[in-house]
Each structure stands twice: as structure tokens, then as C-alpha cells.
VOGU-3710 file (C-alpha; in Angstrom, 3 decimals, decimal comma):
1> xxxxxxxxxx> -24,371/-17,285/44,077  -24,818/-16,804/40,314  -28,112/-15,698/38,754  -29,162/-16,376/35,184  -32,405/-16,645/33,253  -31,951/-20,156/31,856  -29,801/-22,913/33,320  -28,979/-25,937/31,167  -27,484/-29,099/32,668  -25,400/-31,259/30,318
11> xxxxxxxxxx> -23,363/-30,525/27,185  -24,246/-33,397/24,877  -26,422/-33,019/21,782  -29,404/-31,854/23,862  -27,773/-29,249/26,068  -25,476/-27,928/23,381  -28,314/-27,838/20,851  -30,413/-25,773/23,270  -27,519/-23,370/23,841  -26,923/-22,916/20,113
21> xxxxxxxxxx> -30,589/-22,298/19,323  -30,893/-19,796/22,183  -27,943/-17,895/20,711  -29,522/-17,977/17,267  -32,736/-16,529/18,747  -30,797/-13,704/20,339  -31,163/-15,030/23,895  -27,842/-14,768/25,729  -28,886/-14,818/29,391  -28,195/-18,491/30,015
31> xxxxxxxxxx> -25,527/-20,797/31,399  -24,703/-24,429/30,696  -23,386/-26,563/33,553  -21,121/-29,488/32,677  -19,715/-31,834/35,318  -16,683/-32,811/33,225  -13,789/-30,700/31,990  -14,931/-30,885/28,369  -18,195/-31,027/26,435  -19,714/-33,868/24,443
41> xxxxxxxxxx> -21,831/-35,962/26,803  -21,918/-39,608/25,813  -19,548/-38,869/22,902  -16,991/-37,564/25,373  -17,371/-40,373/27,898  -17,460/-43,374/25,563  -13,969/-43,764/24,155  -13,811/-47,550/24,010  -12,129/-49,142/20,960  -14,431/-49,135/17,945
51> xxxxxxxxxx> -16,952/-46,666/19,415  -19,174/-45,340/16,633  -22,738/-44,266/15,887  -25,248/-46,643/14,282  -27,236/-43,831/12,645  -25,971/-42,241/9,444  -23,748/-39,201/10,040  -25,779/-36,795/7,896  -28,868/-37,501/9,998  -27,152/-37,824/13,371
61> xxxxxxxxxx> -26,268/-34,121/13,467  -27,992/-30,773/13,931  -30,227/-29,692/11,053  -29,079/-26,103/11,686  -25,362/-27,016/11,730  -24,807/-29,442/8,889  -21,330/-30,896/8,442  -20,340/-31,579/4,821  -17,039/-33,128/5,907  -18,185/-36,363/7,569
71> xxxxxxxxxx> -15,588/-38,929/6,557  -17,710/-42,010/7,287  -21,309/-43,004/6,612  -21,437/-44,045/10,291  -19,113/-41,734/12,185  -16,762/-42,792/14,932  -16,677/-41,246/18,397  -13,675/-38,934/17,791  -15,319/-37,365/14,735  -18,679/-36,839/16,477
81> xxxxxxxxxx> -16,986/-35,304/19,494  -14,954/-32,983/17,248  -18,187/-31,968/15,482  -19,826/-31,007/18,796  -16,761/-29,035/19,860  -16,738/-27,198/16,544  -20,458/-26,407/16,830  -19,900/-24,975/20,316  -17,027/-22,776/19,158  -18,598/-21,581/15,914
91> xxxxxxxxxx> -22,018/-21,052/17,513  -20,677/-18,923/20,361  -21,702/-21,317/23,140  -18,319/-21,696/24,826  -18,494/-18,521/26,986  -21,765/-19,812/28,471  -20,389/-23,204/29,595  -19,227/-23,750/33,156  -17,074/-26,871/33,210  -16,482/-29,028/36,289
101> xxxxxxxxxx> -19,804/-27,988/37,798  -21,440/-31,206/38,967  -25,103/-30,603/39,804  -25,886/-32,058/43,219  -29,470/-30,904/43,622  -32,138/-28,429/42,497  -35,180/-27,041/44,302  -38,004/-24,821/43,118  -38,610/-21,801/45,367  -42,245/-20,696/45,070
111> xxxxxxxxxx> -41,630/-17,426/46,866  -39,034/-16,223/44,356  -40,359/-18,264/41,427  -36,876/-19,474/40,708  -34,855/-22,680/40,669  -32,016/-22,883/43,162  -29,355/-25,285/41,902  -26,487/-26,533/44,031  -23,302/-27,654/42,264  -19,816/-28,742/43,229
121> xxxxxxxxxx> -18,675/-25,204/42,367  -21,343/-23,005/43,898  -25,029/-22,101/43,819  -27,012/-20,946/40,792  -30,458/-19,345/40,613  -32,493/-19,440/37,407  -36,009/-18,900/36,111  -35,812/-21,971/33,857  -34,107/-25,311/34,454  -33,354/-27,462/31,400
131> xxxxxxxxxx> -32,218/-31,000/32,178  -30,143/-32,335/29,280  -28,089/-35,031/30,982  -29,324/-37,658/28,533  -30,560/-41,203/29,126  -27,132/-42,829/28,618  -25,009/-40,878/31,056  -24,677/-43,174/34,076  -23,176/-46,673/33,544  -24,855/-49,668/35,169
141> xxxxxxxxxx> -22,759/-52,258/37,001  -24,348/-55,629/37,783  -24,475/-56,989/41,312  -22,179/-60,030/41,287  -21,315/-62,161/44,328  -17,684/-61,597/45,295  -17,006/-58,747/42,855  -15,511/-56,561/45,610  -12,704/-59,064/46,225  -11,616/-59,308/42,575
151> xxxxxxxxxx> -7,929/-58,320/42,402  -7,688/-57,827/38,662  -8,604/-54,807/36,550  -12,268/-53,800/36,226  -13,929/-51,024/34,243  -17,149/-50,238/32,352  -17,044/-49,636/28,609  -18,227/-46,044/29,204  -15,216/-45,455/31,470  -12,593/-47,269/29,391
161> xxxxxxxxxx> -9,145/-47,409/30,968  -6,731/-46,775/28,097  -3,737/-47,044/30,443  -4,368/-50,763/30,924  -2,769/-52,944/28,258  -5,000/-55,890/27,355  -2,325/-57,566/25,247  -1,871/-61,197/26,235  -4,423/-60,965/29,048  -7,234/-63,301/30,075
171> xxxxxxxxxx> -10,268/-61,012/29,706  -13,882/-61,470/30,746  -16,501/-59,304/29,045  -19,887/-59,131/30,744  -22,724/-58,004/28,509  -23,495/-58,180/24,798  -25,134/-54,834/24,071  -24,356/-52,079/21,589  -20,983/-51,206/23,146  -19,759/-54,780/23,492
181> xxxxxxxxxx> -20,378/-55,674/19,868  -18,131/-52,750/18,909  -15,235/-53,243/21,304  -15,115/-57,066/21,353  -13,828/-57,322/17,738  -11,270/-54,603/18,510  -9,744/-56,309/21,554  -10,115/-59,933/20,444  -6,887/-60,068/18,372  -4,858/-58,632/21,290
191> xxxxxxxxxx> -6,002/-60,757/24,220  -4,854/-64,278/25,027  -8,378/-65,399/25,884  -11,725/-63,637/25,812  -14,606/-65,034/27,862  -17,850/-63,367/26,754  -20,574/-63,756/29,374  -23,871/-63,470/27,545  -27,243/-63,323/29,282  -29,404/-62,654/26,211
201> xxxxxxxxxx> -28,058/-62,649/22,635  -28,782/-59,552/20,537  -30,040/-59,543/16,981  -27,224/-58,274/14,763  -27,533/-57,259/11,119  -24,824/-56,216/8,634  -23,417/-52,699/8,872  -23,583/-51,167/5,396  -21,378/-48,166/6,060  -18,578/-46,843/3,915
211> xxxxxxxxxx> -16,012/-44,080/3,648  -17,527/-40,946/2,112  -15,417/-40,033/-0,937  -13,653/-36,689/-1,065  -15,555/-35,578/-4,176  -18,864/-36,032/-2,377  -17,708/-34,029/0,624  -16,530/-31,248/-1,699  -19,874/-31,290/-3,497  -21,827/-31,050/-0,232
221> xxxxxxxxxx> -19,628/-28,167/0,913  -20,149/-26,222/-2,314  -23,825/-27,077/-2,814  -25,437/-27,311/0,670  -28,943/-28,128/-0,681  -27,555/-31,435/-1,961  -26,532/-32,424/1,549  -29,953/-31,435/2,894  -31,516/-33,617/0,214  -29,254/-36,550/1,171
231> xxxxxxxxxx> -30,256/-36,033/4,809  -33,939/-36,054/3,841  -33,512/-39,303/1,875  -31,873/-40,977/4,880  -34,639/-39,658/7,130  -37,330/-40,966/4,767  -35,692/-44,392/4,546  -35,513/-44,609/8,339  -39,125/-43,493/8,812  -40,385/-46,062/6,326
241> xxxxxxxxxx> -39,035/-48,803/8,587  -41,341/-47,815/11,461  -44,367/-49,922/10,359  -42,184/-53,019/10,764  -41,705/-52,229/14,452  -45,397/-51,507/14,879  -46,320/-54,958/13,553  -44,035/-57,699/14,947  -45,071/-60,181/12,261  -43,669/-57,811/9,645
251> xxxxxxxxxx> -40,205/-58,170/11,181  -39,768/-61,620/9,629  -37,726/-60,263/6,721  -35,327/-58,423/9,038  -35,117/-61,518/11,203  -34,286/-63,640/8,167  -31,480/-61,230/7,267  -30,127/-61,457/10,800  -30,278/-65,285/10,810  -28,410/-65,399/7,509
261> xxxxxxxxxx> -25,822/-63,034/8,989  -25,217/-65,539/11,817  -25,074/-68,549/9,471  -22,505/-66,929/7,200  -20,122/-66,097/10,056  -20,614/-68,972/12,517  -19,981/-72,527/11,283  -20,172/-74,180/14,718  -23,837/-75,190/15,288  -23,474/-75,061/19,089
271> xxxxxxxxxx> -22,117/-71,520/19,021  -24,724/-70,545/16,459  -27,521/-71,680/18,779  -26,001/-69,653/21,628  -25,964/-66,537/19,475  -29,477/-66,865/18,033  -32,126/-64,935/20,012  -35,502/-66,484/20,852  -37,443/-63,203/20,715  -38,700/-61,074/17,825
281> xxxxxxxxxx> -36,091/-58,826/16,272  -36,526/-55,213/17,373  -37,780/-56,112/20,853  -34,317/-55,118/22,031  -32,132/-52,667/20,175  -31,078/-53,994/16,760  -27,284/-53,898/16,476  -25,123/-53,326/13,412  -21,804/-55,102/12,919  -19,817/-56,953/10,289
291> xxxxxxxxxx> -17,027/-58,151/12,581  -18,756/-59,185/15,830  -19,677/-62,733/14,774  -16,319/-63,408/13,029  -14,570/-62,323/16,249  -16,640/-64,744/18,330  -15,728/-67,569/15,966  -12,017/-67,222/16,749  -10,244/-69,887/18,800  -9,359/-67,512/21,646
301> xxxxxxxxxx> -12,999/-66,581/22,297  -15,510/-68,455/24,432  -19,194/-67,504/24,772  -20,535/-68,385/28,221  -24,313/-68,540/28,665  -24,633/-70,204/32,073  -24,395/-66,944/34,030  -22,032/-65,957/36,829  -22,236/-67,693/40,183  -19,285/-65,996/41,846
311> xxxxxxxxxx> -16,334/-63,690/41,283  -13,137/-64,674/43,075  -9,830/-62,868/43,564  -8,476/-63,899/40,170  -11,264/-65,848/38,529  -14,960/-66,113/37,654  -17,125/-69,141/38,386  -20,039/-69,633/36,005  -23,466/-71,060/36,756  -22,274/-74,585/35,964
321> xxxxxxxxxx> -19,427/-74,346/38,488  -16,663/-73,930/35,899  -13,888/-71,597/37,080  -11,967/-69,407/34,630  -8,835/-67,413/35,435  -9,280/-63,735/34,593  -6,861/-60,780/34,535  -9,410/-58,108/33,596  -13,167/-57,756/33,761  -14,888/-55,353/31,329
331> xxxxxxxxxx> -18,547/-54,451/31,796  -20,575/-53,869/28,662  -23,740/-53,660/30,726  -25,115/-50,384/29,433  -27,168/-47,777/31,243  -30,470/-47,317/33,064  -32,387/-44,619/31,151  -35,614/-45,025/33,148  -33,951/-44,071/36,453  -31,796/-40,965/35,898
341> xxxxxxxxxx> -29,734/-40,220/39,032  -30,675/-36,529/39,186  -34,373/-37,448/39,410  -33,860/-38,057/43,125  -32,266/-34,626/43,613  -34,677/-32,333/41,725  -37,366/-31,117/44,121  -40,724/-29,655/43,093  -42,722/-26,897/44,808  -44,455/-29,382/47,132
351> xxxxxxxxxx> -41,214/-30,986/48,309  -41,436/-34,126/46,213  -38,559/-35,204/44,027  -38,909/-35,878/40,323  -38,439/-39,587/41,086  -41,311/-39,456/43,595  -43,576/-37,782/41,038  -42,748/-40,549/38,580  -43,231/-43,440/41,073  -41,109/-45,824/39,049
361> xxxxxxxxxx> -42,390/-44,887/35,588  -41,131/-41,615/34,035  -43,893/-39,516/32,470  -43,806/-36,072/30,902  -46,059/-33,900/28,773  -44,699/-34,129/25,226  -41,755/-35,928/26,813  -40,515/-32,454/27,722  -42,305/-30,877/30,727  -43,578/-32,417/33,969
371> xxxxxxxxxx> -46,752/-31,606/35,912  -45,735/-30,287/39,315  -42,365/-29,019/38,083  -42,597/-25,295/37,207  -40,417/-23,886/34,410  -38,744/-27,272/34,020  -37,826/-28,918/30,715  -36,234/-32,296/29,938  -34,453/-32,963/26,675  -34,662/-36,606/25,627
381> xxxxxxxxxx> -37,124/-37,171/28,440  -39,688/-39,986/28,788  -40,849/-41,604/25,537  -38,546/-39,602/23,284  -36,002/-42,345/22,586  -36,119/-44,136/19,265  -35,687/-47,634/17,945  -35,518/-46,740/14,270  -33,941/-43,345/13,591  -31,993/-40,373/14,982
391> xxxxxxxxxx> -32,792/-38,979/18,436  -31,219/-35,665/17,392  -34,374/-35,046/15,340  -36,482/-35,543/18,481  -34,236/-33,317/20,573  -34,526/-30,470/18,104  -38,317/-30,634/18,382  -38,102/-30,367/22,156  -35,733/-27,420/21,890  -38,203/-25,644/19,623
401> xxxxxxxxxx> -40,889/-26,264/22,253  -38,656/-24,645/24,866  -38,021/-21,623/22,633  -41,719/-21,310/21,804  -42,641/-21,429/25,499  -40,086/-18,758/26,406  -41,300/-16,496/23,585  -44,946/-16,907/24,622  -44,123/-16,109/28,237  -42,188/-13,006/27,257
411> xxxxxxxxxx> -44,945/-11,715/24,990  -47,678/-12,292/27,600  -45,738/-11,252/30,721  -45,925/-14,756/32,196  -43,420/-15,744/34,846  -44,208/-19,420/35,493  -45,632/-22,308/33,470  -46,171/-25,990/34,119  -48,215/-28,552/32,209  -51,730/-29,289/33,406
421> xxxxxxxxxx> -51,910/-32,715/35,031  -54,844/-33,691/32,815  -53,002/-32,625/29,654  -49,989/-34,710/30,657  -52,162/-37,701/31,493  -53,997/-37,515/28,162  -50,708/-37,298/26,296  -49,125/-40,235/28,151  -52,244/-42,367/27,633  -52,145/-41,599/23,912
431> xxxxxxxxxx> -48,482/-42,664/23,746  -49,263/-45,884/25,623  -52,101/-46,671/23,209  -49,742/-46,254/20,263  -47,208/-48,482/22,004  -49,614/-51,436/22,260  -48,868/-54,240/19,835  -45,446/-52,895/18,844  -42,428/-55,164/18,898  -41,069/-53,107/21,804
441> xxxxxxxxxx> -43,745/-54,453/24,153  -44,954/-57,564/22,328  -41,664/-58,975/21,093  -41,136/-61,457/23,903  -38,084/-59,960/25,611  -37,123/-57,925/28,661  -35,270/-54,821/27,524  -33,862/-51,618/28,973  -36,733/-49,840/27,240  -39,040/-51,017/30,049
451> xxxxxxxxxx> -39,108/-49,363/33,470  -39,581/-51,233/36,749  -43,373/-51,101/36,383  -43,115/-52,910/33,031  -44,125/-49,843/31,019  -42,108/-48,752/27,990  -41,302/-45,224/29,144  -38,259/-44,905/26,894  -39,356/-45,007/23,252  -41,573/-42,912/21,010
461> xxxxxxxxxx> -43,830/-45,451/19,215  -44,805/-43,420/16,146  -43,395/-41,491/13,204  -41,009/-38,784/14,345  -42,640/-36,146/12,131  -45,793/-36,614/14,192  -43,846/-35,903/17,363  -42,328/-32,777/15,814  -45,730/-31,566/14,638  -47,112/-32,050/18,154
471> xxxxxxxxxx> -44,213/-30,603/20,121  -42,767/-27,763/18,021  -45,433/-25,223/18,984  -46,251/-24,239/22,564  -49,982/-24,549/23,323  -50,846/-22,303/26,273  -54,131/-24,093/26,963  -52,174/-27,178/28,012  -50,315/-25,251/30,707  -51,013/-23,546/34,005
481> xxxx> -49,585/-20,031/33,781  -48,674/-17,472/36,438  -48,292/-13,840/35,423  -45,331/-11,758/36,546
//
């Protein structure tokens, strides 16, 4: 059994960011558990062709670890992963990481006032448990009749099989989300036939990225304030788009841009109708691509909108009864952020799991702490996702809340904290009020932002600076405290 003061689970932006800031504050009594053999979270797991970020590189990075050497305006997966690895090395986090430690369960012990965490490589005991597994860590596979008897190759985009050669194959892609619109143009020239099974078309707008010239990278390296200014300008531009999401009618301009994007790339009116959504833009995640529509217009691509009736040994039968021979089946079906797997394995002081406390709709005070869960913090928890800017900004605010809480507890000889139920309820109700009327709940679509109760428990519906102002500082009056 290993004892530590702070135990972090997950080594993506959240977990690694927490580790780096703890080191910067002079706190070294912590460990970071990672189930894989390397760090990076979603940027380690998603290696599909064309994988890249749709937020500008200078904003999608730590404010305290700026990288002047981004090569692209929108960075690709290898570059983001390399950035995280470099941050871990340079920030001294590597000695604290325990790789190949898959967390299987955690229980709060009221008698010792500690978390007991069981992993695939032993037991850990800690005063604080920080869950940083992220909302996009567990792929979702659809339930399809006959899928178990399919004899071809199957894999999810987040678990891409690079050993399988798609060249000359008959390939079925299920799903048209953010991953699919990136990998479909990459594999389309190589396959013999690509059948894209689309349930709901996404809104796609042009991707205005570019290669960052060498002179600019040199300038940012030599004059760091210039890069911080560039980051601020990107942040301001992103924040100014929020009122559009808060008022669906204001999205008409963006929708017009998206419609023009379809018209320019798709000449076939039948295909164009298939690819044009019937809901307000922004209701689902807005996607960025310049090559998705041109790929779908190629002669070896077919967009199927009649659903899937059955999967057979070597084929798929659609909802109209048409059978198509298939060598490989690739799922671009995303994730389920409102039902994190570990929620069923984290047990509070009264024996209830985190999932039972949530009863189908995740809720947390400041999106970070949960009533009934002592000394427990979630990074990128309920209502901290974003539809308009960088979640790294949100994560940093939550990390500062964690650091502020730890400092307050140390100064006041407090051993245990947890948010007051009434404080959490007031906060969640305020978030829900701000959510009303936004495109995310009034846009006419069913999205992964909504949990099984129909509530949007995923997104933050306001300016991010307001979240940071609210969450940065620990307010003791909102918490129940137990002295050492």
C-alpha cells in the first residue's frame, strides 16, 4: 500500500496541469496514476489519420507553459502530445507519474479521513482524490443487430488500428462527428469504396488554419509578451462569439456561411440535401474542415442516411434493405461525457457511488467538487465543457481552485472539506438558468451535450472569464470543514 497526500487520476491536460501547478507551488507529496504506458490522455489515444485540434494552438495550451514553436495554427495530434510530454519533463512531473496503474475503484474512509484507491498495480491511500480522466476518454460503440458475427475488421476512431491496411478495401464508417470529418478525407483516396452511415449531419464551416512561419516562431521565442498578446487576441475573438450561442436567432450568419460551404463543395442536389442539417447551427458541436465535403463528393463515397438494420458476416444491411459488402467497419461514434465509467466505482462516505449521487445528471459545485464526496475534485467536471473556446482555460481555473482549497486547509488546520449541498444546488440552478434559451438546449437537436434526463450537464453557458472569476478563489463559507 502506498500513501500520498494528493492522488491524481489521468495524465491529460487536466491531470498533468494539476501536477505541474502543484510543483510550481512547492507541493511535492502527490502521485499521478495513469492506466496507459504513456501520458497524454485523449491526445495519446486518438491517433487516427488527420487527428488535430479545432482550437488555435496558442490558446489550446497551458498559460504557464507557453510554446512559441507551434508549427500550425491548429495543431495536429503528434505535436500536442509532444508538447504535453515536454511539459511533464521540463516541469518535473515525470517522477510523480505511475504508469500502467488502472484505477478500479475508490472509497472514502471516514475513520481515517482518507481515500483508499484500488488499482491494477496495488492500493493507494490519499487525503485528496483528483479525478482528471476527462470527458472524452471512453469510446462509445453503438448497439447494432448482428455486430458480433461480423467477420471483417472493426475498430473505433479512438483506438485506430494502424496495422490494418485500408488500401483497396470496402469500408463502412459509422458516425459523422468531429473525428469522422477528420479521418474520412484521409482514408477516402486509399479505399475502394467508402460507405458513410450518417444519422444526423453536422454543420461544418471552413477551417482557416495555416502554417505558422518560422520568423513568427522566432519572434515569439525571443519576445514572449508578443505570444501572450497573440493568445489574448485569440481568446477575445473566441469569447466575442458567445452571444451568438446564447441567442439562436443570431446564428443565422454562421449558418449562412455553413450553407455556402456545402454549396461550393457539393454539386449533387440529392447529396447536398443529405448533408444539410435541419437544426440550428451550434446545437451540436460546430465542425471545421475544408476537405470533408470534397471527399464525400468523390465517386467512391456513398452517404447512407437510412440507418442500419443488420450487420452480417461480411456486409451491412441498411434501413431500406440494401445490402453492402464490407471489409472493415470504423466507428466514429464519439464518447459519452455525461456517464464517466469511474462514476460507478467512486464511493462516498455513506456508501453511495458518484453515479448514484448524480442520478443520471452530473452536478458539481463550480463543476469541481461534489456534495457528499469529501476532499474530492473533478477536472473538466459537469458544466465545464465549452462550445466556443478552449477547455484548457477552464481546467486551469479548476486547478487554481484546488490549490486555493489546499492552501486554506493548511493555514487553518482543516483536514476535510466538501461543498455544502445548498451551495451546490444554488450554483447548479444558476448554471441552468443561464443555459435556458441558448442554442445548446433550444437549437432543435439531440446532442451528446445532454444527459439521459435531458439536461445539458456538459457545457458552461457563459463567458469563461466569469467562470474563472467564480472558481479561482476558494470560499470557505460554501464548504463544510472538519478540523484536524
